[in-house]
VEXNU-856457 format. One line per field, with one value per residue: y, x, z negated of N, C-alpha, C in turn; residue number from 1. Coordinates in steps of 0.02 Angstrom, whole numbers. Each point is the difference from the previous one (the first is absolute). Layout:
n.py	[Y|...];
n.px	[X|...];
n.pz	[Z|...];
ca.py	[Y|...];
ca.px	[X|...];
ca.pz	[Z|...];
c.py	[Y|...];
c.px	[X|...];
c.pz	[Z|...];
pos	[NUM|...];
***
This chain:
n.py	[-59|52|21|57|3|38|43|37|2|-17|57|-41|-18|-19|-16|55|32|-33|9|63|2|-26|33|53|-14|-10|51|32|-23|18|38|44|33|21|56|49|39|39|33|53|2|-27|-5|-10|-11|-30|-7|38|15|57|-12|-15|53|33|-29|18|54|19|-52|43|31|-21|21|51|8|-12|40|41|-10|4|49|30|-18|22|42|-56|5|51|-18|39|20|53|39|2|65|-27|-60|-1|0|53|-33|-6|62|16|-42|20|62|-26|-21|23|-56|26|-9|11|-3|-16|30|55|45|16|-46|-18|10|64|-25|-34|26|41|50|26|44|-49|1|-57|23|-5|61|-18|-56|-2|51|61|5|30|-53|-31|44|-7|-63|22|-50|31|-28|0|-5|58|31|-37|6|64|-6|-36|41|48|-33|-14|62|28|-46|11|66|-5|-40|35|-5|16|50|26|-41|-49|3|3|11|-29|20|21|-45|17|5|-58|-18|28|-29|-54|9|8|-51|-38|-21|-29|-7|57|-16|-22|-56|33|-41|33|-5|-52|40|5|-53|22|-16|-49|45|0|67|-11|59|-16|19|56|6|63|-5|62|40|44|-15|50|-4|-7|42|41|49|-39|-16|63|17|-49|24|52|-47|-14|58|-11|-22|44|-20|63|-22|64|-17|50|45|63|34|-60|5|65|-15|-33|48|42|-38|-5|65|7|-40|-39|-36|66|-23|50|-39|43|28|-63|-31|-17|-17|57|30|-36|14|63|-2|-31|47|41|15|64|19|65|-1|54|-9|65|-21|6|-45|3|-19|20|21|39|-3|10|47|20|-6|33|21|-9|66|-20|26|47|2|61|-5|16|12|-2|32|24|1|33|25|-65|25|-13|25|62|5|60|21|67|34|29|28|-62|39|2|4|45|29|-7|15|52|10|-10|34|47|-8|-7|-16|-47|43|40|-55|-17|63|-4|-62|22|50|-39|-45|49|21|-61|-1|63|8|-53|10|-65|2|47|-36|-55|30|22|-57|-26|48|-10|-64|9|37|-45|-47|36|15|-61|-22|44|-18|-63|14|33|-52|-38];
n.px	[42|-20|39|-32|49|-46|45|-34|67|-26|11|40|0|42|-59|-25|55|-3|-65|9|54|-34|-55|37|38|-56|-27|56|0|-64|47|-32|-23|42|-33|39|-43|47|-30|30|-27|60|-31|-48|50|9|-66|-37|-16|-12|56|30|-31|17|60|-13|-28|46|40|-18|55|-11|-63|26|41|-51|-39|52|8|-66|-1|51|-26|-55|-1|-18|40|-31|47|-46|52|37|-53|1|18|55|-27|-43|-66|31|42|-59|-18|60|-8|-62|22|48|-57|14|-10|-40|53|-36|59|-43|58|-35|-27|51|-31|0|63|1|5|-50|-14|-51|44|-29|42|40|-45|-33|2|-66|15|50|-11|0|38|-23|64|-54|-11|25|-36|-56|20|11|-36|15|49|-56|-18|-29|51|46|-36|-4|64|15|-36|31|57|-16|-20|50|41|-28|-4|61|-5|55|-20|-53|16|42|-30|35|50|-31|55|-43|32|-59|-40|31|58|-14|-24|55|35|-35|7|62|-32|53|5|-46|-31|33|-16|59|8|56|20|39|63|36|44|33|-29|31|-65|-33|-11|47|1|66|-15|-57|-35|-38|-35|16|-29|20|-42|41|-64|-43|-12|65|-28|49|-44|-46|44|20|-65|-10|55|-36|-44|12|31|-20|-49|-16|60|-1|7|13|-25|33|-30|-4|-57|-16|52|-10|-64|14|39|-47|-47|40|3|-66|-25|0|42|5|9|32|-8|-51|18|-19|50|-34|60|20|-52|8|64|-16|-39|51|31|-48|-28|-14|-38|7|-63|15|-8|-10|23|-36|40|43|59|19|53|-2|-66|7|45|-42|-53|41|8|-67|-3|-26|-60|17|-61|-14|-55|28|-52|45|37|-60|3|57|1|13|-37|56|2|-12|-31|-2|-59|7|-31|-12|59|-8|41|-54|-39|44|2|-65|-9|41|-25|-60|14|27|-53|-16|64|-32|-46|51|30|-57|-6|64|-15|-55|36|52|-42|-31|61|24|-58|15|61|10|57|2|-28|44|45|-25|-3|62|18|-33|28|59|-13|-26|54|38|-34|3|65|12|-38|33|57|-22|-20|58|28|-40];
n.pz	[0|36|-50|-5|-46|-29|-24|-43|-5|-58|-29|-35|63|-49|-29|26|-19|-59|-1|19|-39|-52|16|11|-53|-34|32|-10|-62|10|27|-38|52|-47|10|-21|-32|-26|-49|-25|-59|4|59|-46|-42|59|-8|39|-62|31|34|-58|-25|55|-7|-63|29|44|9|46|-21|-63|8|34|-52|-42|36|4|-65|-7|44|-31|-59|29|-51|-29|-53|-28|-43|-29|-34|10|7|-66|9|26|-4|-51|-10|28|-38|-32|17|-21|-51|-11|7|-37|-28|-61|-34|-47|-39|-55|-32|-48|-3|10|-40|40|35|-64|-15|-16|-62|28|-61|14|-13|-53|-25|18|49|11|63|8|-20|41|-33|66|-20|12|18|-20|-38|52|36|-34|-3|62|23|56|-35|-35|63|-9|30|-29|-56|18|16|-55|-37|35|-7|-62|-10|34|-23|-58|7|23|-53|-13|-63|39|41|-45|-43|27|-43|-59|-36|-43|-54|-24|-28|-57|32|28|-59|-23|49|-13|-66|25|31|-15|63|-38|59|-6|-61|18|-36|-8|-47|-42|17|-22|31|-58|-26|-55|-9|-31|-49|-48|6|-3|27|-30|54|0|57|15|60|14|30|-27|4|-8|66|-10|-43|19|-8|28|46|1|0|43|30|-21|15|65|0|-61|39|49|21|18|62|9|60|27|38|-18|5|-25|40|-12|4|56|21|-22|29|53|-15|-8|48|-53|34|13|61|28|53|6|59|11|30|55|22|-29|30|56|-9|-17|54|29|-35|23|-58|12|51|-12|20|-35|65|10|59|56|-26|52|22|-61|35|-54|11|66|-15|-49|39|42|-63|6|5|-59|10|-44|25|20|-35|59|38|50|-46|-18|67|12|-62|-1|-50|-32|63|20|-59|-26|-24|2|-46|58|-12|-20|-37|-40|54|24|-60|-4|64|-8|-60|25|55|-37|-39|65|-13|-34|-21|-17|-22|-28|-23|-19|-18|-30|-26|-8|-24|-35|-17|-9|-32|-20|-23|37|33|-8|-61|-15|33|-24|-59|10|27|-51|-38|27|-5|-61|-12|32|-30|-56|9|21|-50|-39|29|-6|-61|-6|31|-39];
ca.py	[59|62|41|63|12|72|16|64|-9|51|5|-42|-54|-55|-62|3|-6|-70|-42|16|-34|-72|-25|7|-55|-62|-8|-14|-68|-47|5|52|59|53|65|42|73|26|68|7|64|41|54|55|56|32|28|44|-39|10|-49|-66|-3|-11|-68|-44|-4|-30|7|-21|-17|-69|-43|-11|-43|-68|-23|-14|-59|-58|-12|-21|-66|-47|-22|-20|24|51|-11|59|-8|64|54|64|54|27|-32|17|-50|6|-55|-54|12|-11|-73|-23|27|-40|-66|-46|-2|36|-29|46|-27|48|-10|38|24|68|18|14|40|44|-22|-70|-43|0|12|72|19|-56|-53|-15|50|-16|57|12|-62|4|69|52|4|67|-6|-4|68|37|-22|-2|-70|-20|36|58|59|14|3|-67|-41|20|-30|-71|-4|16|-59|-51|23|5|-66|-36|29|-18|-72|-28|-61|-53|-14|0|-58|-64|-41|24|-50|17|-46|-40|6|61|57|-5|25|73|31|-7|52|64|10|-37|-56|-61|-57|7|3|-66|0|-33|26|6|-62|7|-22|-50|-13|-33|-60|10|11|-38|41|-9|58|30|67|9|50|44|21|43|72|26|52|-9|-50|-66|-20|4|27|-55|-48|25|-1|-70|-23|27|-54|-64|5|-38|-72|-21|45|24|33|41|14|47|72|39|62|-11|-26|28|-35|-68|7|13|-62|-45|26|2|-59|-63|-50|28|21|26|-14|42|-30|-52|-34|-52|-63|3|-3|-69|-39|15|-32|-72|-12|31|-42|19|67|41|47|35|52|32|18|-59|-25|-35|-67|23|-45|-25|-60|-53|-19|-38|-66|-35|-32|-36|42|20|72|30|59|34|-26|57|-5|-63|-40|-40|-59|-36|-36|-48|-8|-68|-38|40|54|23|68|42|58|54|59|-19|-26|-54|-59|-22|-30|-65|-48|-10|-42|-69|-30|-8|-51|-65|-18|-60|23|39|-45|-26|54|7|-52|15|61|-16|-40|45|39|-42|-18|56|63|-9|27|-43|14|69|5|-26|49|60|-15|-5|69|27|-33|30|69|-3|-20|57|53|-21|2|71|26|-26|36|67|-3|-10];
ca.px	[-42|38|-26|33|-14|8|-1|22|32|-30|34|-22|-44|46|-34|-20|61|22|-45|14|61|-8|-44|36|48|-38|-23|58|24|-46|7|-41|36|-19|33|-22|3|-6|18|11|-19|59|7|-47|36|39|-47|-50|-52|-63|1|-10|-71|-38|11|-40|-67|0|65|-8|65|16|-48|26|59|-24|-27|56|36|-42|10|69|15|-55|-24|-70|-22|38|-15|18|4|-19|-1|-3|-40|28|-25|-71|-43|5|39|-45|-22|58|8|-55|9|53|-25|15|-45|27|-7|22|4|-23|44|-27|-68|5|-58|-57|21|55|65|7|4|-60|25|7|0|12|-52|-28|-48|-30|-44|-5|-17|-61|-26|47|53|3|32|72|25|-12|48|68|21|59|61|-18|0|-66|4|15|-60|-49|20|-18|-73|-22|14|-50|-66|-3|2|-62|-53|13|-5|66|14|-42|16|72|35|-33|1|35|24|-1|45|-39|-73|-19|12|-47|-65|5|0|-68|-38|21|-26|33|-41|15|15|67|51|26|42|65|43|71|36|71|37|49|0|61|-18|-26|49|-10|-34|34|41|-17|-26|-55|18|-43|33|-44|7|-13|-51|-58|-47|29|-12|62|-12|-30|54|44|-37|-2|65|16|-16|27|71|43|-9|1|42|-31|43|-38|35|-35|12|-59|-9|0|66|24|-33|28|68|-6|-21|57|47|-28|-38|38|-24|-17|57|-17|55|-5|-18|48|-9|-51|31|9|-67|-23|40|-27|-66|9|16|-49|-54|-58|-1|-57|-28|-51|-26|-63|-33|-16|57|-16|27|68|54|26|-38|20|68|-4|-27|49|50|-37|-5|-69|-10|-48|-23|-61|-62|-25|5|22|39|-46|-19|60|31|-47|21|16|30|54|17|-54|-24|-17|-40|43|7|-9|64|-12|-14|64|39|-29|13|72|21|-22|42|68|0|-21|45|-23|-52|33|32|-54|-18|53|-9|-61|13|43|-40|-47|39|17|-61|-37|34|64|-1|-37|-72|-14|3|-63|-52|11|-17|-74|-25|17|-44|-66|4|1|-66|-46|20|-17|-72|-19|17|-49|-63|7|-2|-69];
ca.pz	[0|4|-54|-19|-70|-11|-72|-25|-65|-44|-64|-56|24|10|17|70|40|-5|39|70|21|-6|54|63|2|5|69|44|-12|32|72|31|26|-48|2|-56|5|-68|-17|-72|-31|-13|49|-15|-27|53|49|-30|-35|36|54|-30|-19|62|21|-43|29|67|31|70|27|-18|34|68|-6|-10|63|45|-24|15|71|13|-28|12|-66|-5|-65|-36|-71|-39|-72|-28|50|-37|28|62|61|4|34|72|28|21|69|43|9|42|68|31|13|-55|-58|-58|-67|-52|-68|-50|-57|-57|12|28|41|-44|-58|22|-24|18|-60|-42|-67|-14|-71|-44|3|65|24|64|16|72|35|39|-2|22|-51|-30|-65|10|10|-62|-50|30|-12|38|-19|-42|44|29|73|25|-10|50|64|-2|1|68|41|-15|21|73|33|-17|41|70|8|16|-38|28|70|13|-28|18|-60|-59|-47|-71|-35|-46|6|-36|44|56|-23|-7|67|26|-34|27|67|54|24|-38|43|29|-54|-20|-60|6|-54|12|-8|-16|58|-18|-72|-24|-36|-68|-52|-62|-49|-63|-14|-64|8|47|50|39|61|40|-4|-68|9|-43|25|-11|-70|-39|-67|-38|-12|-52|-64|-24|-23|-66|-46|20|15|-47|9|71|41|63|49|48|62|43|-9|15|-39|-72|-20|-64|-56|-4|-27|-72|-32|-1|-51|-68|-19|3|46|65|41|67|46|59|64|19|64|-3|-22|-73|-30|3|-48|-66|-3|-12|-71|-45|-28|41|27|-22|49|-39|45|-18|63|40|38|62|-14|-12|16|-63|-18|45|-18|-62|15|40|-44|-51|-61|-18|-2|-46|36|-22|29|37|73|29|-48|-39|39|23|-56|-29|-70|-21|55|29|-47|-44|13|-58|18|25|-42|-70|-25|-47|40|29|-55|-17|53|6|-55|12|52|-27|-53|27|56|36|46|52|48|42|46|49|50|39|39|57|46|33|49|57|37|30|10|35|69|47|-5|19|73|26|-15|40|70|2|3|66|50|-8|25|73|23|-9|46|69|8|0|66|48|-11|27|73|19];
c.py	[62|52|62|15|71|16|71|-13|59|-1|-44|-54|-63|-64|-2|-10|-72|-45|12|-38|-76|-28|6|-56|-67|-13|-16|-71|-53|11|53|58|61|62|42|74|27|74|3|69|44|59|59|61|38|31|46|-41|8|-51|-70|-9|-13|-71|-50|-10|-35|14|-28|-22|-73|-48|-15|-46|-73|-30|-19|-63|-64|-18|-30|-71|-52|-26|-18|27|58|-5|59|-19|65|53|69|21|19|-31|18|-54|6|-59|-59|9|-9|-73|-27|24|-39|-71|-52|3|30|-39|50|-36|56|-11|37|26|70|19|21|48|39|-22|-74|-49|-12|10|75|12|-60|-55|-11|52|-21|56|8|-62|6|69|47|11|69|-2|-3|68|39|-17|-3|-69|-21|47|63|65|8|-2|-69|-47|17|-30|-74|-9|15|-59|-54|20|0|-69|-44|25|-20|-74|-34|-67|-59|-19|-9|-62|-64|-49|36|-60|29|-53|-47|9|63|61|1|29|76|34|-6|54|69|11|-36|-61|-66|-57|3|7|-71|8|-40|28|12|-68|15|-31|-56|-7|-33|-65|15|7|-39|41|-3|59|35|72|-2|60|46|21|44|74|23|60|-18|-56|-72|-23|3|24|-53|-51|24|3|-71|-19|38|-52|-64|-1|-40|-75|-24|50|16|33|36|15|49|72|37|59|-9|-30|31|-34|-70|3|13|-63|-50|20|-10|-63|-63|-48|25|21|21|-9|41|-38|-49|-26|-58|-66|-2|-4|-72|-44|11|-31|-75|-15|25|-51|14|71|37|48|38|55|26|30|-65|-20|-32|-73|12|-53|-29|-63|-59|-24|-42|-71|-41|-32|-36|38|18|76|18|65|29|-28|56|-12|-68|-43|-46|-63|-42|-42|-44|-15|-74|-41|39|58|14|71|35|61|58|60|-14|-33|-57|-66|-28|-34|-71|-53|-14|-45|-74|-33|-14|-58|-70|-19|-61|19|42|-45|-32|52|7|-50|16|61|-18|-43|44|43|-41|-17|58|59|-7|31|-42|13|71|9|-25|50|62|-11|-8|70|29|-29|30|72|3|-18|58|55|-17|2|72|31|-23|37|70|0|-10|64];
c.px	[45|-32|43|-21|20|-6|26|30|-20|35|-35|-50|40|-33|-20|61|25|-43|11|61|-8|-43|34|50|-35|-22|57|26|-44|-4|-42|45|-23|43|-27|5|-11|17|8|-21|60|5|-46|37|40|-45|-48|-55|-68|-5|-12|-74|-43|8|-38|-70|1|67|-3|66|18|-49|23|61|-20|-28|56|38|-40|8|69|13|-54|-31|-74|-32|43|-23|27|1|-22|3|3|69|19|-28|-72|-40|0|36|-45|-21|58|11|-54|8|54|-22|13|-54|34|-16|28|0|-18|41|-24|-70|-1|-60|-59|17|62|68|12|-3|-66|19|10|-5|3|-52|-22|-53|-24|-47|-11|-20|-67|-30|49|52|8|35|75|32|-5|53|71|31|62|58|-15|-1|-70|3|14|-59|-54|16|-20|-76|-27|12|-53|-68|-7|-5|-58|-56|8|-6|66|13|-44|22|74|37|-40|-1|39|25|-3|41|-37|-75|-24|9|-49|-68|1|-3|-68|-45|16|-20|35|-42|20|24|70|55|18|40|63|46|71|34|72|40|49|3|65|-14|-22|56|-17|-37|32|43|-15|-23|-61|17|-58|41|-47|16|-19|-47|-63|-46|26|-5|62|-13|-32|53|44|-35|-1|67|25|-15|36|76|45|-4|6|42|-33|53|-45|44|-40|18|-64|-8|0|66|25|-33|28|70|-1|-21|57|51|-27|-36|44|-31|-17|64|-25|60|-2|-21|54|-15|-49|30|9|-67|-24|39|-26|-69|7|13|-52|-52|-65|9|-62|-19|-57|-37|-68|-34|-15|61|-25|16|74|52|32|-35|21|71|1|-24|50|55|-35|-10|-72|-5|-54|-23|-64|-60|-35|10|23|38|-45|-22|60|31|-53|22|10|34|59|20|-58|-20|-13|-39|44|-1|-6|63|-10|-15|63|43|-25|17|75|26|-20|45|71|3|-20|43|-23|-54|29|31|-52|-20|54|-8|-59|9|40|-38|-49|36|14|-62|-28|42|69|-5|-42|-75|-15|2|-65|-57|6|-19|-76|-30|13|-47|-70|-2|-1|-68|-49|16|-21|-76|-26|14|-50|-66|4|-3|-71|-39];
c.pz	[0|-47|-10|-72|-17|-74|-12|-69|-44|-67|-52|22|13|21|73|46|1|44|75|25|0|56|68|8|10|72|47|-10|33|76|34|24|-40|11|-58|18|-70|-2|-76|-24|-14|47|-17|-26|52|53|-36|-32|34|57|-27|-19|62|24|-42|28|68|33|71|30|-15|33|71|-1|-9|65|48|-21|14|73|14|-23|15|-64|2|-64|-23|-73|-40|-74|-34|54|-32|-23|72|64|15|35|76|32|21|73|48|15|46|73|37|16|-54|-53|-60|-65|-50|-67|-49|-64|-62|20|32|42|-42|-56|19|-25|13|-57|-36|-73|-9|-75|-47|1|72|18|69|24|75|39|35|3|34|-54|-31|-67|6|9|-65|-53|26|-8|37|-18|-42|40|30|76|29|-8|51|68|2|2|69|46|-11|29|75|32|-20|46|74|12|15|-33|22|70|13|-21|14|-58|-55|-40|-70|-36|-47|14|-35|45|58|-19|-8|68|33|-32|26|73|56|20|-32|44|30|-54|-20|-64|14|-54|23|-12|-17|55|-16|-76|-21|-38|-71|-50|-63|-52|-69|-21|-66|4|45|44|17|60|39|-9|-70|5|-39|24|-9|-73|-44|-72|-45|-19|-58|-68|-29|-29|-62|-54|16|6|-46|11|72|39|67|43|51|60|42|-17|17|-47|-75|-24|-65|-61|-9|-29|-75|-38|-5|-52|-70|-22|2|51|69|36|68|45|64|62|20|70|-9|-25|-75|-36|-2|-49|-71|-8|-15|-73|-48|-25|37|23|-25|56|-34|39|-23|61|38|42|65|-9|-11|17|-64|-22|43|-18|-64|13|40|-41|-58|-65|-15|-8|-51|31|-28|38|38|75|22|-50|-40|36|19|-55|-32|-71|-18|52|31|-44|-46|19|-66|25|22|-47|-74|-26|-49|36|31|-53|-15|52|8|-56|12|51|-27|-50|24|60|40|51|57|53|47|53|54|57|45|43|63|51|39|53|62|43|40|22|33|70|48|-2|25|76|31|-10|45|73|8|4|69|54|-3|26|75|28|-5|50|71|11|1|68|52|-7|29|76|26|-10];
pos	[1|2|3|4|5|6|7|8|9|10|11|12|13|14|15|16|17|18|19|20|21|22|23|24|25|26|27|28|29|30|31|32|33|34|35|36|37|38|39|40|41|42|43|44|45|46|47|48|49|50|51|52|53|54|55|56|57|58|59|60|61|62|63|64|65|66|67|68|69|70|71|72|73|74|75|76|77|78|79|80|81|82|83|84|85|86|87|88|89|90|91|92|93|94|95|96|97|98|99|100|101|102|103|104|105|106|107|108|109|110|111|112|113|114|115|116|117|118|119|120|121|122|123|124|125|126|127|128|129|130|131|132|133|134|135|136|137|138|139|140|141|142|143|144|145|146|147|148|149|150|151|152|153|154|155|156|157|158|159|160|161|162|163|164|165|166|167|168|169|170|171|172|173|174|175|176|177|178|179|180|181|182|183|184|185|186|187|188|189|190|191|192|193|194|195|196|197|198|199|200|201|202|203|204|205|206|207|208|209|210|211|212|213|214|215|216|217|218|219|220|221|222|223|224|225|226|227|228|229|230|231|232|233|234|235|236|237|238|239|240|241|242|243|244|245|246|247|248|249|250|251|252|253|254|255|256|257|258|259|260|261|262|263|264|265|266|267|268|269|270|271|272|273|274|275|276|277|278|279|280|281|282|283|284|285|286|287|288|289|290|291|292|293|294|295|296|297|298|299|300|301|302|303|304|305|306|307|308|309|310|311|312|313|314|315|316|317|318|319|320|321|322|323|324|325|326|327|328|329|330|331|332|333|334|335|336|337|338|339|340|341|342|343|344|345|346|347|348|349|350|351|352|353|354|355|356|357|358|359|360|361|362|363|364|365|366|367|368|369|370|371|372|373|374|375|376|377|378|379|380|381|382|383|384|385|386|387|388|389|390|391|392|393|394|395|396];
***
């Protein structure tokens, strides 16, 4: 199959970038003719911000570029990962004009929410779901900027009104059933949203979990539940060593906790190989997220080494983590609930070992490259069928 894979590298969107690279590599390993087209937000600082804002709404230049690349490479599918902010939904029309079907992976909730998180002022917020995004502008939800939020809201409103998200995309990929239901509630066509989870490109194998510590891996930010985690470890630090990996806006609080709380260490941002090695030795991973996670690569990486996960009972995590089998759940934002569940897991090593075995078996059954390739090609095939039938209807 001939595929053009397109991605706008976006600040702090590490998971999206990882999936883009992994899927591109996966397709090439299976013999597909894969070309890529990428842009980066790094150029925004070197261009007029007014021009960048205009491109967020409609970038005709890139649309023409996509059309030309489809013609040049004979691409049957154009698979978009992220189009925000520099590519714009105009790229869908460029792909169609070139004669290719369009697939869009929904890595976050940007089509429905200005900040893409459904998170505001420390809690889940669905004020704009299925509505005009006036609340997003009023609360400056995108980068705490009224003007930038207005641009994102305008993009959402214009393309909803124009029907772009209905006519421009032949198949959407949601990462979980939870996300799919949210996008349906937001107005996307249910019959064209497939579910395909993320996957781990190369697992180092199951670990022993004998390192004598637990892990947090991720961005140090409010929506990731860092403050809840630190509150819990004011009580747990003397009994359960916690290693925190990552960086972000709450790094100063984490650094202070590592200095003042017993049992808490902060190792900063590490290479993926080092993260996986630490995961192999950890007793369990903590995902205390307070927003609707998509399908975090951290979760897939943990499962790829047989690591049980203690996660918040919120959004997709509440469905992905099976209590007693692949981990445990606690109430989001509730430090006491986290303390209770963490203590139970730590105090029951035999049960943890059972979970490790089940976690690794579940990973091998559902989240390897082989299964993901089959799922991806099924999505591409459905997109081609829909695009070709749409073209036939237009000719009639």
